[in-house]
N, C-alpha and C positions, 0 to 999 in steps of 0.2 A: 629642604626641611630646616627650619630655624630652631635653634636651641636657646634663643634669648628669652629671659624671663620677663614678666610684665611689670616688675617693680622699677625697671630702668637702671638698676644697679647690678652690674654683672658679677659682683662679688657675693651678693646675698640671694638666697633662694626666695621664691614666692612665699609669702606668709611671715618671713622673718622680720620684715619691717614692721608689720602689725603687732607681732608679739613684743618686740622691743619697745614700740610706742606705748603699748598698754603697761608694760613693766615700768617704763620711765614715768608715765603719768601716775601710776600707783605709788612709786617711790617719792615723787614730788609731793603728792597729797599727804602721804604718811609723814614725811619730814615736816611739812607745814603744820599739820595737826599736832605733831610732837612738840614743835617749837611753841605753838600757841598754848598748849597745855603746860609746858615748862614755864612760860611767862606768867601764867595765872597761878601756878603753885609755887613759884620761886620764893615767896615770903615764908613758906613753911619749911624750906630747906636751909641747911647751913650754907655758908658761902662756898666752901670746898665742894660740897655735894652738888650744888647748883652749877658750879663751873664744870665739874666732871660730867654731869648729865648733858650740859650744853655741847661739850666736845664729842661725847658718845653719839648724840643725835646727829651732829654735823658730820662726823667722820664715818659713821656706819649707819646711814640713813634708814635702811629697812629694818635691821635688827635693833638698832638704837632707838628709833622712833617707836617701834612696837614694844620694846622693853620698858620705855618710859611711860607709854600709855598704860601699861599694866601696873607700873609702880605708882602712877598718879591716881589710879583708881583706889589704891589702898590709902593714899593721902586724903581722899575725900571721905572714905568710909572707915574711920578709925576702929570700928567694931569688928572688922574682919581680921 
């Protein structure tokens, strides 16, 4: 009876590789979209605010990217 998993990595259980792959892909996409939106809305921000948002998106990609996407939405719609 073999207890080896099918992922080939003896330290990870089956399914963990897939979960981490999806999480990593979502993180990279959110970070990319956050930086793209930051680049487009940068002229509307002060220098300090633009710099701070850059580092927040870079250092905390999931929360920072999501927070900036929410913030950028209010920059596009000043009536909100």
